[in-house]
N, CA and C of each residue as an Amber inpcrd file, in Angstrom:
protein
   243
  -9.6920000  10.4950000   7.2990000  -8.6110000   9.7340000   7.8810000
  -7.3500000   9.8900000   7.0390000  -6.2500000   9.8760000   7.6960000
  -4.9720000   9.9860000   6.9960000  -4.1540000   8.7300000   7.2680000
  -3.6330000   8.1660000   6.2130000  -2.7630000   7.0090000   6.3500000
  -1.3630000   7.4910000   6.6920000  -0.7860000   6.9090000   7.7230000
   0.5940000   7.2310000   8.0630000   1.5130000   6.1270000   7.5490000
   2.7450000   6.4790000   7.3440000   3.7320000   5.4960000   6.8920000
   3.8790000   4.3910000   7.9350000   3.8660000   4.7390000   9.2030000
   3.9970000   3.7270000  10.2560000   2.8410000   2.7370000  10.2220000
   1.6190000   3.2360000  10.0080000   0.4540000   2.3480000   9.9330000
   0.5640000   1.4140000   8.7320000   1.0150000   1.9450000   7.6040000
   1.1880000   1.1310000   6.4080000   2.2530000   0.0580000   6.6380000
   3.3860000   0.4410000   7.1920000   4.4580000  -0.5240000   7.4500000
   4.0040000  -1.6030000   8.4310000   3.2860000  -1.2040000   9.4610000
   2.7830000  -2.1690000  10.4380000   1.8350000  -3.1650000   9.7650000
   0.9340000  -2.6560000   8.9260000   0.0070000  -3.5240000   8.2030000
   0.7830000  -4.4960000   7.3060000   1.6980000  -3.9730000   6.5140000
   2.4440000  -4.8200000   5.5860000   3.3110000  -5.8340000   6.3150000
   3.8880000  -5.4630000   7.4510000   4.7210000  -6.3820000   8.2220000
   3.9380000  -7.6250000   8.6210000   2.6450000  -7.4530000   8.8730000
   1.8160000  -8.6040000   9.2530000   1.5500000  -9.5240000   8.0710000
   1.7560000  -9.0450000   6.8380000   1.4030000  -9.8160000   5.6510000
   2.5970000 -10.3070000   4.8360000   3.7900000  -9.8910000   5.1740000
   4.9750000 -10.3550000   4.4480000   6.0340000 -10.7960000   5.4470000
   6.9860000 -11.5330000   4.9670000   8.0440000 -12.0330000   5.8510000
   9.3650000 -11.3020000   5.6210000   9.2590000 -10.0550000   5.2250000
  10.4360000  -9.2350000   4.9710000  10.3700000  -8.0050000   5.8550000
  11.4880000  -7.6080000   6.4170000  11.5250000  -6.3890000   7.2260000
  11.4830000  -5.1860000   6.2880000  10.2940000  -4.6580000   6.0900000
  10.1260000  -3.5430000   5.1650000  10.7710000  -2.2660000   5.6720000
  10.9910000  -2.1540000   6.9640000  11.6360000  -0.9570000   7.5030000
  13.0980000  -0.8790000   7.0520000  13.6630000  -2.0330000   6.6960000
  15.0430000  -2.0580000   6.2150000  15.1330000  -1.6520000   4.7410000
  13.9960000  -1.6810000   4.0480000  13.9670000  -1.2880000   2.6450000
  13.7150000   0.2080000   2.5390000  14.1620000   0.8060000   1.4790000
  13.8770000   2.2160000   1.2490000  12.4400000   2.4150000   0.7980000
  11.9710000   3.6430000   0.8820000  10.5960000   3.9540000   0.4880000
  10.3320000   3.6900000  -0.9880000  11.3670000   3.6710000  -1.8090000
  11.2050000   3.4430000  -3.2390000  11.5590000   2.0190000  -3.6650000
  11.8590000   1.1540000  -2.7150000  12.1930000  -0.2300000  -3.0470000
  10.9740000  -0.9180000  -3.6560000  11.1590000  -1.6240000  -4.7690000
  10.0330000  -2.3030000  -5.4030000   9.4900000  -3.4230000  -4.5140000
   8.1760000  -3.4980000  -4.4190000   7.5310000  -4.4980000  -3.5710000
   6.8690000  -5.5890000  -4.4060000   5.9410000  -5.2140000  -5.2660000
   5.2430000  -6.2100000  -6.0790000   6.1200000  -6.7570000  -7.1890000
   6.8390000  -5.8980000  -7.8760000   7.6160000  -6.3670000  -9.0290000
   8.7630000  -7.2870000  -8.6290000   9.1540000  -7.2850000  -7.3630000
  10.2070000  -8.1910000  -6.8950000   9.6520000  -9.3870000  -6.1190000
   8.3400000  -9.4060000  -5.9200000   7.7220000 -10.5190000  -5.2140000
   7.7180000 -10.3960000  -3.7080000   8.1730000  -9.2720000  -3.1640000
   8.1030000  -9.0680000  -1.7150000   6.6410000  -9.1370000  -1.2750000
   5.7790000  -8.5430000  -2.0750000   4.3310000  -8.6230000  -1.8570000
   3.7340000  -9.2230000  -3.1190000   2.8480000 -10.2300000  -2.9550000
   2.2700000 -10.8580000  -4.1390000   0.8710000 -10.3110000  -4.4440000
   0.3640000 -10.7110000  -5.5780000  -0.9200000 -10.1800000  -6.0350000
  -2.0860000 -10.6090000  -5.1500000  -1.9300000 -11.6960000  -4.4220000
  -3.0000000 -12.1200000  -3.5200000  -3.2270000 -11.1110000  -2.3990000
  -2.1990000 -10.3900000  -2.0460000  -2.3110000  -9.3840000  -0.9860000
  -2.9650000  -8.0980000  -1.4800000  -3.1550000  -7.9650000  -2.7920000
  -3.7030000  -6.7300000  -3.3600000  -5.0920000  -6.4060000  -2.8200000
  -5.9900000  -7.3860000  -2.7870000  -7.3530000  -7.1380000  -2.3230000
  -7.3330000  -6.6700000  -0.8740000  -6.5700000  -7.3270000  -0.0290000
  -6.4790000  -6.9240000   1.3650000  -5.8720000  -5.5370000   1.5100000
  -4.8710000  -5.2350000   0.6880000  -4.2500000  -3.9190000   0.7300000
  -5.2550000  -2.8440000   0.3200000  -6.0470000  -3.1160000  -0.7160000
  -7.0720000  -2.1490000  -1.1390000  -8.0930000  -1.9100000  -0.0290000
  -8.5130000  -2.9630000   0.6440000  -9.4560000  -2.8050000   1.7620000
  -8.8280000  -1.9950000   2.8950000  -7.5750000  -2.2790000   3.1860000
  -6.8550000  -1.5240000   4.2140000  -6.8110000  -0.0410000   3.8420000
  -6.4900000   0.2460000   2.5820000  -6.4160000   1.6390000   2.1390000
  -7.7810000   2.3190000   2.1870000  -8.8260000   1.6060000   1.8080000
 -10.1770000   2.1730000   1.9050000 -10.4930000   2.5450000   3.3510000
 -10.1650000   1.6530000   4.2580000 -10.4490000   1.9040000   5.6780000
  -9.6520000   3.0730000   6.2340000  -8.4550000   3.2870000   5.7260000
  -7.6030000   4.3500000   6.2610000  -7.7210000   5.6780000   5.5320000
  -8.3180000   5.6690000   4.3580000  -8.4710000   6.9350000   3.6240000
  -9.9180000   7.3840000   3.5460000 -10.8480000   6.4470000   3.7300000
 -12.2560000   6.7810000   3.5880000 -12.6960000   6.8290000   2.1330000
 -11.7810000   6.5560000   1.1990000 -12.0940000   6.5960000  -0.2290000
 -12.6250000   5.2460000  -0.6800000 -13.5590000   5.2750000  -1.6180000
 -14.0450000   4.0600000  -2.2580000 -13.1150000   3.7540000  -3.4220000
 -12.5040000   2.5830000  -3.4140000 -11.5820000   2.2120000  -4.4730000
 -12.2410000   1.1780000  -5.3610000 -11.9970000   1.2890000  -6.6540000
 -12.6030000   0.3760000  -7.6060000 -11.5780000  -0.2930000  -8.4890000
 -12.0620000  -1.0870000  -9.4420000 -11.1560000  -1.8210000 -10.3340000
 -10.1800000  -0.9140000 -11.0830000 -10.6060000   0.3020000 -11.3770000
  -9.7190000   1.2240000 -12.0940000  -8.5000000   1.6280000 -11.2640000
  -8.5770000   1.4210000  -9.9620000  -7.4600000   1.7640000  -9.0740000
  -6.4150000   0.6540000  -8.9820000  -6.7800000  -0.5390000  -9.4600000
  -5.8770000  -1.6850000  -9.3620000  -4.8390000  -1.5930000 -10.4800000
  -3.7480000  -0.9740000 -10.1520000  -2.6270000  -0.7900000 -11.0730000
  -1.3670000  -0.9890000 -10.2350000  -0.6170000  -2.0130000 -10.5560000
   0.5600000  -2.3210000  -9.7320000   1.5220000  -1.1550000  -9.6260000
   1.5250000  -0.2670000 -10.6000000   2.3790000   0.9180000 -10.4990000
   2.0270000   1.7530000  -9.2710000   0.7540000   1.7260000  -8.8720000
   0.3180000   2.4930000  -7.6960000   0.8000000   1.8700000  -6.3860000
   1.1910000   0.6010000  -6.4300000   1.4590000  -0.1280000  -5.1900000
   2.8370000  -0.7760000  -5.1370000   3.7460000  -0.3910000  -6.0190000
   5.0230000  -1.0910000  -6.1000000   6.0950000  -0.5750000  -5.1390000
   5.7580000   0.3660000  -4.3000000   6.7060000   0.8170000  -3.2710000
   5.9270000   1.5110000  -2.1700000   6.5710000   1.6630000  -1.0400000
   5.9460000   2.3810000   0.0750000   5.5990000   3.7990000  -0.3650000
   6.5130000   4.4510000  -1.0630000   6.2790000   5.8290000  -1.5090000
   5.0780000   5.9070000  -2.4450000   4.9480000   4.9600000  -3.3530000
   3.8210000   4.9770000  -4.2900000   2.4990000   4.6990000  -3.5880000
   2.5180000   3.7840000  -2.6330000   1.2900000   3.4990000  -1.8820000
   0.8720000   4.7340000  -1.0990000   1.8290000   5.3970000  -0.4590000
   1.5100000   6.6110000   0.3040000   0.9720000   7.7130000  -0.6120000
   1.5620000   7.8870000  -1.7950000   1.0900000   8.9000000  -2.7400000
  -0.3090000   8.5570000  -3.2390000  -0.5470000   7.2920000  -3.5300000
  -1.8620000   6.8380000  -3.9690000  -2.9070000   7.1360000  -2.8970000
  -2.5910000   6.7790000  -1.6570000  -3.5350000   6.9960000  -0.5440000
  -3.7920000   8.4880000  -0.3310000  -2.7630000   9.2870000  -0.3850000
  -2.9240000  10.7420000  -0.1870000  -3.8090000  11.3520000  -1.2690000
  -3.6840000  10.8670000  -2.4940000  -4.4780000  11.4070000  -3.6020000
  -5.9460000  11.0190000  -3.4890000  -6.2710000   9.9700000  -2.7520000
  -7.6530000   9.5090000  -2.6210000  -8.3310000   9.9390000  -1.3340000
  -7.5920000  10.5550000  -0.4430000  -8.2060000  11.0030000   0.8060000
  -9.1690000  12.1550000   0.5280000 -10.3510000  12.1000000   1.1630000
 -11.2940000  13.2040000   0.9990000 -10.6800000  14.5140000   1.4670000
 -10.9970000  15.5580000   0.7630000 -10.4290000  16.8630000   1.0920000
 -11.3660000  17.6590000   1.9420000
């Protein structure tokens, strides 16, 4: 499975009250509080479902999830080849 940017934005839109489409792909999400740490577990499950990769505690690094671009890069690196 491949995660698309549209699918990610749609998922995040349901969990935050900010129009993420108005933000750039590199806009900080976690470090500015747009997305909080409580959403991390749900985001990891979403990414597992869309990439087919098993994610573990070693993957929980806010640097991997602090922007749309970083989330997309993280997901692409974990997709089975």
